[in-house]
N, C-alpha and C positions, 0 to 999 in steps of 0.2 A: 143708686149715681156714686161713685166713687168719690172719697174726699182726699184729694195729695196733699202733701204734708211732707212736709221740710223740717229734718231733727236739727237741730245747732246747740250746740254748747259754748255759753256764753262766759267770760272768766269774771269768778264772781268770787268772796269769800270763801264759797263752798261750791265748784263747779255743776251748774245745772246745767237742764238740758229742755229746751223748749223747743215748740214742733209751733210751727208756722205754715198759711198755704203755700203750697208754690208758685202764684204770682204774686203772694207778698215778698221771696225770694226776688223774680223777674222785677219788679218795681224797686231791692234794694239796687240790685247789678245794674238800673238803669238810671235810680237818682242822682243827682247836681247837688244835696242836699250834703249837708258833713257829721248830722248826728240824731242819731236815731230812738228816737224815745218807745216806750211801750212797755205794757198791762200783759200780764198773764194772768189764767183763772187756777183754780186748781188743781184742773190737771197739765198743767203748766204749757198749755196753748196761746201765743199771742190774741189776744181780743182787743186791745185798742195801744194801734198803734200813733207818733206824730215822724214825719220827716224836717229837721230846723236843720237851719246857720245859729240861729240865736236859741242854746238851751236854757238858758233864765227863763224863758218865757215860759217855759213847761217843764220845765225842774218839779214845780210842786204839785202837779198835775200828774204825774207818774210815782213810782214807789223805787221800780227797777229803774237802774244809774242808767245814762246816754252812751250808748254805743257810738266808737264809729265807724262812717256810711265806708270808709276806703280798708277797713280791717274784715266789715263783713264781705263787702266783697270782694275781699281775699282769700276769704275762709270757703266762701260759693266754691271763687277758679280752680280752687284747691281740692276742697271734700266735698261736691257733689255732686254724684254718680247717679245714672237714672237705671235699673237693671229689668229688664225684661222681660227673661229668664224662664219668670214664674208665674204662670195666669195667677191674679184675685190678686195682685198685690202692689195697690196704689199709692204705697211710699217712697218719697225721695226722702233720699240718708245724707245728710249732714256732720259728721265725726270722727270719731278718732280709729 
């Protein structure tokens, strides 16, 4: 079974690449919430996340800063591409 993932560059003091399942990209794109809070493992994969309109309620639970969903949606629109030209490449990429 292939694991589809998205690579996404979040703005922080040091740019970092974060990986998350393609279904999470769909959730980000379709949510009506304003903020996305997330936690990553050592491989920079999103392991826990929350969509919320009230950042203060969840900010102690997550060590990464909240992202605006509308900014993530814009980056998904602008940068997501799916390359089916190679076999066995289950990776979806968002990047620069």
